[in-house]
N, C-alpha and C positions, 0 to 999 in steps of 0.2 A: 256376144262380146261384152266387155265392160272396161271402164276407165277409172283412173284415180286422178283427181284434181287437187293440187297442193299449193297453198299460198299462206303468207303470214297474217292474212286478215283475221281479226278477232271476231268470231261468231258469237252469238248469244243463244244459250241453251235454256229453254223453258222447262219447268218441272214435268210438264206433260210430254216431253220429248220433242217438241217443235224446235227447229233451228232457224234463227233469224239472223239478218245482217243489218247493219246501220246504213243501208242504202246502196252499197257497192254491188251486192248480188241479190238475186231474187229467183222465183220459180222459173221465169223466162230464161234466165242464164243457164240453169240446170237443164231445162228442156232443150236448149240449143245443142248442148253436148250430147244429151241422151238420144237425140234424133239421129246422130251419126254413130255413136259408140255403144249405145245401150245403157244399162244401169251405171250411174255415176256415183262414186264414193268421193267425198270431200274430206281433206285433211287440213286442219288449220288451228290456230289458237282459239281460245274460247274464254268466256266468262258466263256466270249464271245470270238469268233474268232477275233483275232487282226490282224492289217494290216501287221505286221511282221511275222505272222505265215506261215510256209511252209506247205500248205495243202497236198502236195505230201508226206510229211514225217509223216503225221498223218494217223491213221487207222479209216476208216468209221465204225461206230457202228450201226447207224440207219439213214435211208434216210430221215425220218421225225421224229419230236420230240413228236409225239402223245403219245408214250408210254415211255416218259422220265419224271421223277419227279425231277426237279432241287431243290437242298437243300443247305442251308447255311452251313458253316463250324462250327463244335463244338469245335474247337481247342483252344479257349480262356479258361483261367482257370475257369471262371464263367460257360462257356458252358460245360466244362468237368465235373464239380462238380454238377451243377444245371440243366443242359440241356437247351433246347430252346423250349418253347411251340409251336412255329411255326413249328418246325421240327416234334414234336409229332403229331400235327394236320394233317400235310401233310402225314406222314407215316401211321397214323391211317386210313385215307381215302384210301390210296393206298392198305393197307392190306385188307381192307373190300372188295375191288374190285377184289381180286384174290383168288385162292384155295390153293396155296402153297407159302410159303415165304422162300427165300434163303438169308441168312445173311452171307456175307463173312467177316471173322474175322482174325486178329484184325481190328476193324472199329468201331468208335463211332456211326455212323449212323446205322451200322449193329446191334449194341447192342440195339438201340431203336427199330429197326424193329423186333428183336427177342422178346422184351418185348410186342410189339403190336400183334405179332402173337400168343403169349401165351394168351394175354387178349382176343383175338377174337376167340380162339380155332382153329386156323389154323395150319396145319402141318408145322413144321419148319425144314429146313435143315441148320445146321450150317456148313459152309465150313471153315475149320481151315487151314490157309495157312502160318502162322508165329507165333512167340511168341512176344506178345506185350511188355513184360518185357525187352527182348533183344533190341528191337528197341528204347525204351525210355531211356535205359541205355546209349546209344551212342548219344542221342540228345544233351546233354551238358547244357541244361537250368535248372534253379532251378525249374521251373514249371514242367518239365518232371520228375525230381527226386522226387518231391512231389507227382505227380500223378501215378508214376510207380506201387507202390504196390496196389493202388486202382484199376488201370486198370487191373492188373493181377488177382485180386480177382473177378472183374466183369466179365472178360472173362471166367474164370474157372466156375463161377456160371452159366453163360449163356449156356456153353457147357454141363455142368452136367444136365441142365434142358431140353436140346433140345432132342426131340424124335428121330431125325436123325442127325448123325454127319459124315461129309465127311472130313477125314484128307488127306493131300497131301503127308504125310510121312508114313513109315511103323511102326515107333516106337517113334521118338523124340517127336512129338507134342502129341501123345497119352499119353506119360509119363507126360508131362507138364499139359495137359488139359484132364483129364479122362472123358469119356462119360459113361452115364448110359443107354442111349437109343441105338438104332440100329446104328452101326458104321461100316465104311469101310475105308481102307487106300489105296487110288488110286491117283496117281499123276494127276494133272489137266493140265499137259504139254503133248502135243501130237506132235510127229515129223513124218515126212514122213517115210514110210517103209524103212529099211536099204538098201542101195545100195552099193554093194561091190566095185563098181567103185570109190566111194568116198574114201574108205580106200586105194585102189590101188593108187589113185592120191596123197594122203597124203604121203604114203610110198615112192613114186617116188620123191616127192618134198624134202623129208628129205635126201634121197640119193644124190640128186642134190646139196643140200645146207646142208652139214653135221652139221654145227655149228649154233644153234639157235641164233637169234639176236632180233627178234620182239616179245614182249609180248603184249597181248591185253586183254581188259576187256570191258564188256558192263555194264554201270552203269549210273544211273541218277545223275546229279550233284547238285540236289536241297538240298541234305543233306549228312551226312557223313556215313550213314549206310552201304554203299557198300564198304567202305574202300579204296577209291581212294587215300587218303593221305598215307595209309599204303603201298599201292603198289608203290607210288612214293618214299617213304623213303626206301623201299626194293631195288628199282632200284638204288637209290643213293649209297646204301651200295654195291650192286653187281657190279656197274660200277667202283669201286675202283680196282676190279680184272679184269673186262672186260669192257673197256670204250665204246665198240661198241653196248652195249645193248640199246634197245629202248622200250618205252611203248606207246601204242595207246589206247585211251578210246573213246568208242562210247556211246552216250547217251544225252538226253536233259538236258538243264540247262545252267546257265551263266558260261562260261569258265573262266572269268576274275579272280575270287578269286583262282582258281586252278592253273592258269598260274603263278600268283604271288607266290603261295606256291612253285611251281616247281622251280621258280627262286631263292627263298630263300634257298632251299636246294641244289641248284647247278645242276639241271637236266632240265632246261628250254629247252635246245637244244636237249633233248632226249625224250621229251613228246609231243605227238600230240593228241589234243582233236578234234575228227572228227564230233561231233554233233550227232543228232538223226538220226537213220536209219529207214526206213520203215520196219515194222514187216514182217517177212517171208524171202523171197528169198534174199533180200538185205543184211540182217543180215548174212545169211548163206554164201553168197559170200564173205563178209568181214571176216568172221571167216576163210575161206579158205586161206586168205592172211596173216594170222599171224602164228607164229611158236608155241607159247605156250599161252594158255588161263589162266587168273588169276581171281579168285573169292575170294576177300579179305573181304567179308562181315562180319558185326557184327550181322546182323539179317537175317534169311532166313527161309523158309519152305523147299521146294525142288526147288532150283533155276532154272528157265526156261532157262536163258542164258547159264548156265553151261551144262545143258542137250543138248541144241542145239550145243554147242561146242563139246561135246562128240560125237554127231551124225555126226559131220564132221571129226571124228577121230583126233581131236586136242589134243595133250598132254596138261594136265591141272594141275594147282596148286590151292588149295582152302583152305579157313579157315574151322574150324570145326563147324561153326555156323549152327544151325538148323539141317536139315537132310542130310547135305553134306557127312556125314560118310557113307550114303547109296550109294554114287556115287564114292567117291575117297578114295583110300587106305591111311592108316595113314602116310605112308612114305612121301606122297605128300600133307599132310594137315598141317596147322599151327593154333595155337590158335588165335582167333580174336585179331588183334592189334600187333601181334608178327612179326614185320617187319624184325628182324634179321634172324629168321628161314626162312621166305619167301625169303629173299635175298640168303641164303644158298641153298635153293631149286631151285631158278632161275639159279644159277651156276651149280647145280648138274644135271639139266635136259637138258643142252645145247647139249650134244653129240647125235650123230645119233642113236647109238644102243639103248640108253634108250628112246629116243623119238619114235623110231619104236615100242618098246615094249608097251609104254604108248598109242600110237595111236591105236594099235590093241586091247588092253584091254578096252580103253574108247569106241571104236566103238561097242564092244560086250556088254558093259553096256547099251549103248544107245538103243540097239535093244529091250530092255524090255519096251521101251516107244512108240513103234509103235502103231498106232490107234487100230489095231485088238486085241492087248493084253490088252488095257485099257478100250476101249469103252464098251465092254460087261459087265465087272464088275461094272463100274460106272453107266451105264444106268440101270442095274438091281437094283442097290441100289436106284436110283432116282425113279424108277417105284414103289418101295415099298412105298415111300412117296406119290406118285400119288394115289396108291390104298388106302392109309390111308385117303387121301382127299375125295375120292369117297365114 
């Protein structure tokens, strides 16, 4: 058997044929699918490896590009509304060569792959990881505003028609995008089995440094969906009470516009943009070095970085975007964009007693994302699609 995985993610192709990702995917991701479906072909956007790229910070997805289908972007208004015949032809050929199609949504290329799977009569798994309407609402362009209701209807239609639907939330995305086929709600984020030593170290560090000073977030700087500007504005507000507060942001993208924004609102000396970290252990070590994690997103499914922070027993503040209500209690959530409430929460969570309580609660929540708890349900669902193909 074999499967095609399609998403709008922009992969990085090296001259020697290796395929990389800027952290979202890696070899473990591919292996997870291949353990059930056999050889996996990936279709997505791409760019060449450039001289300034730090290969060590990228995640290897494929050692050779034999099973990678490089596709152009459909992000132009013409491409969004009318499509691209070259994309259709390439995905039609890719779909014909496999038994199962996995379309990760929201994704323009994923929607085309879903249509081609239906046309070819191939079993389709729609992986629903976020709400397209929320993402476009924060984009800020007239094109996004025009396309948002169309994209929402297209995604709802694709999911309603899909014979198999994998949601990463337990309720939020199910309510937005109802399925009529076989569905399951299982996070696609897996963390290492909980280690009580992690919690013990966090509690000891809180006792040693009772007053929180360093807030941190993992966020790509390519767009505003992750709310980096909201976190900066909240920091500016909170620093009027506690000038010692700091914000660190880890993630790929050009730091210059964000540093200018930090200077404009008077927090340039309190913001550090550390760049992209390699996926896995490097991110976990970085999380161990901050006092409180912040997830100020406008669009989410079930955020991987937040779950990783919880697994390190990190006290956390988050917006109510997507399925974060399944992870963080209402007292520590804010409406997307509400920098004033986030600022108040930054001040409220500084003390040792509250951080110890949040560290323990978050660590307990993260234990639900250990591999042995997720893999069995997810793999059983995937095998239903595999049996359908057979």
